[in-house]
C-alpha positions in Angstrom: -0.1 -0.1 0.0 2.9 2.2 0.7 4.2 1.5 -2.7 1.0 2.5 -4.4 0.6 5.9 -2.2 4.1 6.8 -3.5 3.4 6.0 -7.0 -0.2 8.3 -7.0 2.1 10.8 -5.3 4.4 10.6 -8.1 2.1 10.6 -10.9 0.3 13.8 -9.2 3.7 15.6 -8.7 4.7 15.0 -12.6 1.0 16.3 -13.8 1.7 19.7 -11.7 5.0 20.1 -13.1 3.7 19.4 -17.0 1.2 21.9 -16.3 3.3 24.7 -14.9 6.1 23.9 -17.7 3.2 24.2 -20.4 2.1 27.6 -18.9 5.3 29.3 -18.6 5.8 28.5 -22.2 2.7 29.3 -23.1 3.3 32.9 -21.0 7.1 33.4 -22.3 6.5 31.9 -25.7 10.6 30.3 -25.3 11.4 27.0 -24.3 14.6 28.3 -22.4 12.3 30.5 -20.5 10.1 28.0 -19.3 12.7 25.8 -18.4 14.4 28.4 -16.3 11.0 29.2 -14.7 10.3 25.4 -14.3 13.5 24.9 -12.4 13.2 27.9 -10.0 9.6 26.6 -9.2 11.1 23.0 -8.2 13.8 24.7 -6.4 11.1 26.9 -4.5 8.9 23.8 -3.5 12.0 21.4 -2.6 13.2 24.2 -0.2 9.5 24.7 1.2 8.8 21.3 1.6 12.4 20.3 3.3 12.8 23.2 5.5 13.1 22.5 9.2 9.8 23.3 11.5 9.8 26.3 13.4 9.5 24.8 17.0 7.7 28.0 18.3 4.7 27.9 15.5 2.8 25.8 13.1 3.1 25.4 9.4 0.5 28.0 7.5 -3.4 27.2 7.1 -2.9 26.6 3.1 0.2 23.8 4.0 -2.0 22.3 6.7 -4.8 21.9 4.5 -3.1 20.5 1.9 -1.4 17.9 4.5 -5.1 17.4 5.9 -6.0 16.5 2.2 -3.3 13.9 1.9 -4.3 12.5 5.3 -7.7 12.1 3.7 -6.2 10.1 1.0 -4.3 8.1 2.9 -6.7 6.9 5.3 -8.9 5.9 2.4 -6.2 3.7 0.9 -5.0 2.6 4.5 -7.7 3.0 7.1 -6.2 4.0 10.6 -7.8 1.4 12.7 -5.7 -1.1 10.6 -2.6 0.8 11.5 -3.6 0.2 15.3 -4.3 -3.6 14.8 -1.5 -4.3 17.4 -3.1 -2.8 20.6 -4.5 -5.5 22.7 -1.6 -7.6 21.4 1.5 -5.2 22.6 -0.3 -2.8 24.7 -3.4 -2.7 26.9 -6.7 -1.2 25.9 -9.1 -1.3 28.5 -8.4 1.9 31.1 -5.7 2.8 28.6 -4.2 6.4 28.5 -3.1 7.0 24.9 -1.3 10.2 23.5 -1.5 10.9 19.9 1.5 13.4 19.4 1.1 15.4 16.5 -2.7 14.3 15.7 -3.3 16.2 12.6 -7.0 15.7 11.6 -7.5 13.2 13.9 -8.1 10.2 12.2 -5.7 7.8 14.3 -7.0 9.6 17.5 -10.6 8.4 16.5 -9.4 5.1 15.9 -7.6 4.8 19.4 -10.7 6.6 20.9 -12.5 3.8 19.5 -10.5 0.8 20.8 -9.8 2.2 24.5 -13.9 3.1 24.8 -15.0 4.8 27.7 -13.0 3.1 30.3 -9.8 5.0 28.7 -8.5 8.3 27.5 -6.6 9.4 24.4 -5.1 12.9 24.4 -4.6 14.5 21.2 -1.6 17.0 20.8 -1.2 19.2 17.7 0.9 22.7 17.3 -1.8 23.9 14.6 -5.4 25.2 15.8 -6.8 24.0 12.8 -5.6 20.5 13.8 -7.3 20.9 17.4 -10.4 22.3 15.4 -10.7 19.1 13.4 -10.0 16.8 16.2 -12.6 18.6 18.1 -15.3 18.6 15.5 -15.4 14.9 15.7 -16.7 15.0 19.3 -15.2 12.1 20.9 -16.1 11.9 24.5 -12.8 10.3 25.4 -10.3 12.3 23.6 -9.0 15.6 25.1 -7.3 18.2 22.9 -4.0 20.1 23.8 -2.7 22.6 21.3 1.2 22.1 22.2 4.4 21.6 20.5 5.8 19.6 23.4 4.9 16.3 25.4 5.5 17.7 29.1 3.6 15.7 31.9 2.5 19.1 33.8 1.2 20.5 30.5 -0.8 17.5 30.0 -1.9 17.3 33.6 -0.3 13.9 34.0 2.3 12.4 36.2 5.2 10.7 35.1 4.9 7.0 34.4 1.5 6.8 33.7 0.9 6.6 30.0 0.4 3.0 28.1 0.8 4.1 24.5 2.3 7.1 22.7 1.7 7.4 18.9 4.2 8.9 17.0 2.5 8.7 13.1 3.9 10.9 10.4 5.7 13.3 12.7 9.0 12.3 13.9 10.8 13.6 10.7 8.9 17.2 11.1 10.1 17.4 14.9 12.7 20.4 15.5 14.0 18.7 18.5 13.2 14.7 18.4 15.3 14.1 21.1 13.9 16.1 23.4 10.5 15.1 22.6 11.6 11.4 23.0 12.9 12.1 26.4 9.6 13.4 27.6 7.9 10.7 26.3 10.3 8.4 27.9 9.4 10.1 31.4 5.6 9.7 30.7 5.1 6.1 29.6 4.6 3.4 32.5 7.9 1.6 33.5 8.0 -2.0 34.0 8.0 -2.2 37.8 8.7 -6.0 38.5 10.4 -8.9 36.5 8.0 -9.9 33.8 6.2 -6.9 33.3 6.1 -4.8 30.1 6.6 -1.2 30.0 4.4 1.3 28.1 4.9 1.5 24.4 5.9 3.9 22.1 4.5 3.2 18.3 6.4 4.8 15.5 5.2 5.1 11.8 6.9 7.3 9.7 7.5 6.7 5.8 9.9 10.0 5.8 12.5 8.7 7.7 14.3 5.0 6.8 13.9 2.3 9.2 17.5 2.6 10.0 17.5 6.2 11.0 14.7 5.7 13.0 15.7 2.9 15.0 18.9 4.4 15.6 17.2 7.9 16.9 14.9 6.0 19.0 17.3 3.5 20.8 19.8 6.8 21.7 16.8 7.9 23.7 16.3 5.2 25.8 14.1 2.8 23.8 14.5 -0.9 22.9 12.7 -2.0 19.6 10.2 -5.0 20.0 8.5 -5.7 16.9 7.5 -4.2 13.3 3.9 -4.8 12.3 2.9 -6.0 8.7 1.8 -2.1 8.4 5.6 -0.8 9.3 4.7 0.4 12.5 7.6 0.0 14.9 7.0 -1.0 18.7 9.3 0.3 21.1 9.3 -0.4 25.1 11.5 1.7 27.7 15.0 0.4 28.0 
């Protein structure tokens, strides 16, 4: 499915580039000027997409809406509940506290809320007000929204070592200071208090970073990999 989404994305990009090139040729009536304009356009788009995030603020409203459209297409191709099918096996469901960090429009938030039910709670965190508004429109009674770019226990009204699951889905690559956030997540997850007991779970899904880079970054910050699901969700526990 990831390969299909990648292919659709590349086809869509190619169509846009051709349209831009033909438009520039029509305006300038010059192949050379059109090619120069096309190269400038591509460089501008590349710089915009690959710039480091602003730790103190969200992306623009237009960029968020474009991202939300991408999320909607993704969810049609890959149902969010399928990405969370590992819950119950690797993490508790009943009475569970789940954090969806970088919740976006809330599709994974809703899937997690459905799994934990009325006995559990999901905390949806995002830096963008439009994302928080999208989650709140879903009217999920067991979901609390937090407008923030950080995972700090006092800000979430949580004690250290009380969270069962943290979801980092399509967000790790966009964190300005990933190690800082991972250390905060480490503090929030439940530790294994006795031999044979399992700690809380950090679940990571990110197609923007290679598996090797993802594993290295998270292991450097106090986690050990336990499993990788068929949907490429990496399950980590506290070291």
